[in-house]
NUPALUM-653673 format. One line per 5 residues: for each residue x, y negated, z negated of N, C-alpha, C. Coordinates in steps of 0.001 Angstrom, whole numbers, plus 500000, padded with zeros to 6 digits. Layout:
X:Y:Z:X:Y:Z:X:Y:Z ~ ...
***
This chain:
500925:501096:499811:499959:500266:500123:500978:498494:499816 ~ 500322:497621:501044:501626:496655:500897:501202:495897:499627 ~ 502027:494493:499457:501814:493744:498357:500456:493153:498468 ~ 500178:492482:499690:499005:491585:499972:497881:492746:499768 ~ 497866:494192:500034:496664:494915:499845:496469:495104:498111
497613:495353:497777:497582:495297:496154:497144:494276:495535 ~ 497452:493127:496133:496885:491637:495669:495402:491818:495675 ~ 495051:491796:496715:493599:491602:497142:492849:492756:496077 ~ 493345:493986:496092:492524:494717:495235:492523:494478:493680 ~ 493534:494051:492963:493340:493501:491781:492275:492247:491990
492658:491358:492987:491179:490387:492690:489928:490781:492809 ~ 489756:491928:493568:488506:492558:493648:487751:492939:492625 ~ 488860:493638:491803:488578:493994:490551:488370:493131:489423 ~ 488798:491966:489540:488854:490697:488850:487731:490390:488843 ~ 487347:490040:490115:486045:489423:490581:484879:489898:490088
484792:491461:490511:483549:492084:490141:483319:492369:488400 ~ 484417:492010:487600:484100:491930:485979:483174:491053:485778 ~ 483057:489881:486472:482515:488639:486272:481047:488635:486863 ~ 479998:487945:486397:478422:487819:486852:478592:486897:488317 ~ 477623:487295:489337:477705:486344:490227:477235:484745:489913
478054:483653:490499:478078:482732:490170:478794:481871:489300 ~ 479350:483149:488546:480464:482603:487508:481336:481886:488032 ~ 482151:480748:486863:483345:480255:487306:484289:481136:487912 ~ 484787:482496:486963:485799:483134:487071:485641:484172:488482 ~ 484212:484463:488953:483679:485057:490106:484467:484179:491216
484039:483054:491310:484169:481890:492342:485440:481751:492265 ~ 486401:481857:491339:488031:481441:491584:488443:482633:492247 ~ 487766:483887:492087:488422:484862:492463:488391:485256:494197 ~ 487127:484741:494471:486372:484768:495710:487300:484089:496517 ~ 487667:482594:495927:488388:481641:496908:489779:482013:496942
490509:482827:496079:491890:483187:496470:491782:484513:497625 ~ 490624:485225:497266:490692:486549:498455:490503:486100:500026 ~ 489386:484873:499887:489384:484055:501301:490414:483292:501660 ~ 491397:482510:500782:492325:482204:501345:493558:483146:501863 ~ 493479:484375:501104:494693:485387:501521:494245:486375:503002
492824:486328:503025:492430:487011:504278:492011:486249:505627 ~ 491565:485099:505410:491528:484257:506132:492231:484088:507652 ~ 493647:484001:507623:494308:484341:508473:495025:485520:509011 ~ 494210:486449:508685:494401:487885:509001:493231:488664:509588 ~ 491916:487717:509769:491075:488199:510812:491079:488404:512108
490155:489326:512636:490177:489593:514083:489558:488210:514886 ~ 490280:487530:515977:489946:486744:516310:489428:486797:518061 ~ 488761:485890:518505:488484:486179:519931:488176:484787:520204 ~ 488315:484512:521622:488044:483215:522030:486547:483216:522623 ~ 485660:483150:522024:484343:483152:522342:483361:482236:521609
482380:481705:522277:481505:480595:521844:480884:480798:520560 ~ 480765:482366:520227:480078:482596:519127:480794:482948:518118 ~ 482046:483122:518157:482889:483432:517441:483191:482854:516121 ~ 482792:481369:515610:482333:480868:514430:481270:481493:513896 ~ 480194:481458:514622:478937:481955:514184:479047:483253:513455
479790:484274:514045:480034:485634:513614:481059:485695:512527 ~ 482126:484723:512420:482954:484630:511329:482193:484061:510033 ~ 481090:483120:510179:480565:482755:508865:479621:483614:508232 ~ 479143:483975:509334:478221:485552:508598:478978:486558:507956 ~ 480451:486766:508438:481070:487766:507660:481463:487031:506414
481665:485780:506501:481819:485353:504836:480828:485510:504000 ~ 479511:485095:504418:477983:484947:503651:477833:486640:503590 ~ 478189:487904:504190:478247:489061:503963:478944:489423:502563 ~ 480711:489209:503058:481518:489174:501976:481350:488439:500796 ~ 480740:487403:500187:480153:487166:499169:479216:487858:498541
477888:488587:499343:476985:488966:498800:476988:490660:498685 ~ 478014:491288:499216:478311:492366:498823:479815:493089:498359 ~ 480691:492034:498253:481790:492353:497585:481647:492970:496300 ~ 481095:492997:495145:480472:493594:494178:479071:494125:493834 ~ 478132:493370:494785:477046:494260:494474:476432:494407:495717
475469:495413:495943:474770:496045:496928:473547:494639:497561 ~ 473632:494104:498515:472640:493257:499101:471923:494070:500143 ~ 471930:493425:501227:471122:494125:502463:472066:495019:502968 ~ 473057:495516:502495:473930:496607:503267:474745:497556:501975 ~ 475618:498098:502501:476493:498722:501391:477495:497812:500505
477659:498166:499416:478411:497526:498483:480158:497568:499256 ~ 480891:496705:498786:482486:497350:499303:482933:498156:498576 ~ 483348:499300:498844:483979:500483:498374:485713:500280:498645 ~ 486474:500243:497538:488076:499970:497958:488602:501140:497950 ~ 487958:502379:497943:488138:503657:497922:488267:504040:499445
487327:503444:500368:487298:503606:501623:488440:502748:502646 ~ 488183:501505:502260:489118:500832:503189:489519:499626:502202 ~ 490828:498790:502825:491053:497528:502353:490283:496515:502667 ~ 490428:495348:502078:489263:494180:501978:489389:493692:503608 ~ 490593:493742:504248:490809:493062:505677:489915:493919:506353
490235:495302:506143:489622:496216:507324:488047:496154:506897 ~ 487732:496122:506066:486271:496167:505677:485603:494746:506421 ~ 486323:493648:506328:485948:492344:506949:485978:492691:508190 ~ 487279:492905:508873:487028:493160:510308:485928:493831:511092 ~ 485534:495025:510468:484697:495605:510734:483415:495211:511057
483081:494346:510105:481841:493449:510046:481859:492462:511074 ~ 483131:491674:511210:483218:490357:511964:483111:491200:513386 ~ 483375:492428:513910:483510:492971:514844:481845:493101:515635 ~ 481128:493687:514510:479935:494161:514770:478943:492804:515340 ~ 479570:491715:514387:478606:490610:514693:478899:489762:515902
480363:490077:516135:480936:489540:517532:480256:490467:518783 ~ 479809:491723:518632:478965:492631:519265:477660:491971:519804 ~ 477213:491635:518467:475785:491029:518306:475631:489873:519321 ~ 476838:488844:519126:476739:487924:519654:476638:488172:521205 ~ 477497:488862:521687:477720:489264:523011:476644:489564:523715
475772:490392:523172:474524:491070:523349:473593:489863:523726 ~ 473462:489262:522584:472603:487711:522510:472583:487244:523577 ~ 474175:486724:523997:474197:485600:524951:473804:485913:526181 ~ 474226:487754:526512:474042:488303:527679:472536:488583:527826 ~ 471568:488791:526852:470598:489042:527070:469714:487296:527374
470151:486571:526864:469391:485217:526885:469810:484576:528392 ~ 471093:484827:528818:471293:484885:530560:470516:485280:531166 ~ 470107:486560:531153:469415:487359:532094:468133:486800:531903 ~ 467451:486563:530694:466121:485820:530712:465845:484584:531368 ~ 467309:483748:531068:466753:482186:531546:467485:481980:533028
467964:483218:533634:468444:483337:534958:467312:483187:536016 ~ 465823:484302:535397:464897:484259:536282:463951:483036:536049 ~ 464318:481779:535367:463392:480902:534742:463684:479947:536209 ~ 462369:479467:536528:462867:478362:537634:463401:477238:537242 ~ 464115:476375:537993:464687:475031:537409:463792:473897:537471
463837:473225:536254:462958:472053:536019:462922:471103:537236 ~ 462107:469924:537179:461755:469080:538202:462615:468291:538482 ~ 463762:468211:537582:464983:467507:537777:465835:467978:537714 ~ 465913:469657:537860:466911:470473:538334:467924:470698:536974 ~ 467217:470364:536106:468096:470733:534742:468144:471962:534859
469523:472865:534242:469495:473838:533807:470236:474564:532766 ~ 469190:475578:531847:470076:475885:530427:471353:476326:530277 ~ 471984:476013:529575:473198:476632:529456:473006:477518:527987 ~ 473683:478993:528431:473173:479939:527347:473933:479805:526068 ~ 475099:479311:526432:475711:478680:524982:474874:478140:523903
474272:476939:524634:473668:476117:523596:472452:476776:523005 ~ 471854:478302:523235:470869:478861:522688:471469:479729:521688 ~ 472811:479539:521365:473513:480316:520428:472900:479704:518746 ~ 472649:480311:518061:471880:479848:516638:473171:479241:515938 ~ 472227:478250:515303:473450:477226:514751:474134:478282:513348
475078:477729:513026:475862:478585:511724:475059:478648:510572 ~ 474860:479814:510167:474435:479890:508632:475284:479457:507705 ~ 474786:479148:506134:475273:478304:505360:476924:479298:505003 ~ 477688:478202:504994:479011:478822:504575:479102:479255:503235 ~ 480187:479899:502997:480361:480308:501403:480829:478926:500587
480068:478703:499509:479771:477387:498770:481481:477184:498573 ~ 482374:477843:498508:483814:477196:498281:484338:476440:499328 ~ 484109:477137:500523:484650:476396:501712:483660:475585:501935 ~ 482635:475143:501603:481673:474082:501854:481956:472629:501204 ~ 482287:473555:499804:482989:472286:498988:484229:471422:499335
485262:472271:499602:486500:471864:500092:486215:470972:501200 ~ 485495:471564:502359:485318:470648:503525:484445:469166:503344 ~ 483791:469179:502230:483088:468075:502085:483799:467266:501313 ~ 484840:467555:500408:485937:466889:499806:486582:466083:500834 ~ 487231:467152:501742:488077:466459:502585:487489:465548:503158
486384:465700:504085:485620:464929:504780:485341:463700:503950 ~ 484857:463668:503265:484813:462533:502285:485674:461796:502165 ~ 486566:462637:501337:487994:461559:501075:487665:460279:500512 ~ 486928:460089:499172:486576:459006:498680:487772:458053:498392 ~ 488557:458533:498490:489993:457565:497762:490539:457057:498730
490325:457830:499738:491028:457250:501248:492374:457927:501399 ~ 492640:458491:500261:494231:459114:500231:494856:459940:500986 ~ 493826:460888:501524:493779:462229:502625:494222:461349:504148 ~ 493285:460044:504405:493525:459656:505549:494973:458564:505617 ~ 495309:458264:504424:496344:457422:504335:497622:457989:504283
497941:459189:503906:499085:459957:503899:499175:460833:505358 ~ 500291:460305:506180:500337:460899:507433:501953:461395:507835 ~ 502075:462101:509026:503326:462215:509529:503731:460971:510010 ~ 505128:460422:509419:505744:459290:509857:505741:459103:511691 ~ 505026:457785:511893:505284:457566:513017:503895:458310:514018
503293:459057:513168:501915:459597:513771:500599:459143:512386 ~ 499905:458453:512836:498899:458118:511761:497790:459151:512037 ~ 497637:459430:512996:496411:460182:513428:496905:461918:512988 ~ 497900:462460:512560:498340:463435:512051:498204:463133:510554 ~ 497086:463158:510019:497070:462609:508147:496638:464151:507597
496531:464074:506089:496470:464801:505321:494837:465643:505724 ~ 493946:464379:505921:492561:464986:506090:492524:465552:507113 ~ 493169:465307:508607:492980:466068:509818:493423:467666:509781 ~ 494667:467531:508918:495285:468962:508898:494521:469867:507708 ~ 494224:469195:506888:493132:470025:506093:491881:470647:506454
491268:469710:507246:490247:470188:507936:490269:471245:509044 ~ 491572:471165:509896:491844:471790:511165:492350:473305:510452 ~ 493036:473249:509259:493483:474466:509064:492421:475805:507752 ~ 491211:474926:507750:490192:475524:506985:489707:476737:507976 ~ 489444:477800:507436:488602:479016:508334:487643:478305:509160
487678:479348:510325:488674:479553:511242:489623:478589:511623 ~ 490661:478219:511264:491780:477778:511435:492371:477595:512775 ~ 492765:476483:512987:493513:475899:514271:494849:476325:514361 ~ 495525:476744:515320:496979:477654:514963:497635:476226:514984 ~ 498853:476880:514318:499975:475458:514343:500470:475230:516156
500542:476045:516762:500682:475967:517904:499639:475168:519088 ~ 498248:475510:518683:497583:474496:519340:497590:472830:518607 ~ 497962:472947:517441:498004:471528:516846:498860:470904:517232 ~ 500055:471629:517579:501288:471017:518141:500957:470364:519392 ~ 500556:471242:520157:500191:470851:521690:499320:469403:521566
498035:469581:520615:497148:468598:520929:498041:467200:520299 ~ 498832:467504:519376:499295:466050:518713:500747:465527:519126 ~ 501591:466683:519725:502762:466535:520339:503613:466507:519221 ~ 503447:467111:518129:504367:467079:516955:504854:468574:517065 ~ 506058:468735:516449:506684:470472:516597:506172:471109:515383
506212:472054:515748:505271:473359:514612:506072:472952:513226 ~ 507164:473346:513204:508201:472829:511822:507639:471595:511233 ~ 507481:470490:512121:507091:469004:511272:505682:469281:510790 ~ 504972:469719:511647:503600:470149:511115:503330:470968:509721 ~ 504086:471940:510159:504178:472966:508869:504613:472584:507546
505976:471661:507732:506430:471426:506572:505454:469964:506105 ~ 505038:469138:506697:504294:468102:506397:503154:468931:505475 ~ 502412:469994:506281:501447:470444:505619:501663:471174:504294 ~ 502966:471703:504208:503401:472240:502581:503958:471270:501625 ~ 504333:470289:502245:504788:469335:501339:503702:468377:500681
502491:467803:501631:501631:466845:501382:500338:467208:501245 ~ 499985:468212:501572:498366:468730:502204:498127:469909:501140 ~ 499194:471014:500923:498948:471890:499699:498927:471326:498486 ~ 499652:470633:497950:499551:470083:496442:498142:469491:496364 ~ 497616:468697:497234:496533:467939:496952:495031:468860:497359
495429:469981:497867:494387:470714:498023:494316:471687:496638 ~ 495791:471984:496279:495914:472587:494609:495149:471587:493908 ~ 495551:470405:493792:495004:469480:493030:493403:469582:492793 ~ 492767:469528:493917:491280:469606:493774:490742:470789:493447 ~ 491573:471997:493811:491107:473242:493310:491276:473173:491856
492265:472626:491249:492145:472820:489799:491036:471683:489171 ~ 491291:470832:489662:490079:469665:489053:488363:470591:489435 ~ 488194:471469:490082:487013:472224:490374:486966:473314:489628 ~ 488201:473845:488793:488155:474981:488391:488473:476002:488857 ~ 488670:476156:490312:488737:477257:491223:490348:478034:491151
491121:477077:490894:492539:477634:490211:492725:477377:488578
***
């Protein structure tokens, strides 16, 4: 068993000792999400984020209790394998749904002004994301003190803590993609994130009792 698998196994055991919605349960869930988010299956399809968010909701509902499906069993698979299996199933659902809608609307006559429906627009909106991620995203977007926007890479005010924190939340944008978008080297982005963004994320997590 790898170090990561062992760490996740301990966190699952610890999380399930505490009641749903409790501070200690939420703290463990946050750590598991942080450790697994970069290890999950990826596909460049328009319904990927919808499938991913459904996976996180399933994770929160089934890690310790039986929800609409089976409870997670650490003796059958690791957390990452379990999540990837569910994520791929949801991606299959997304593919089937889009194909079905394409066939359905392909036979619908164009409207009088020749407007045509884009099947991607018919993909359902994202369900609620896990509260922990939602709160982190809300904190970064609000940036009440303006500190996250104010702290940026020298000479690149558009690459600030707010932008990088939001872009690195699940499903995170790769460093390579960010480098190409902003014209900043990957080592520079990564170093800035480690030195400036992570300490502020950690401070927020501590203030909210997640860490």
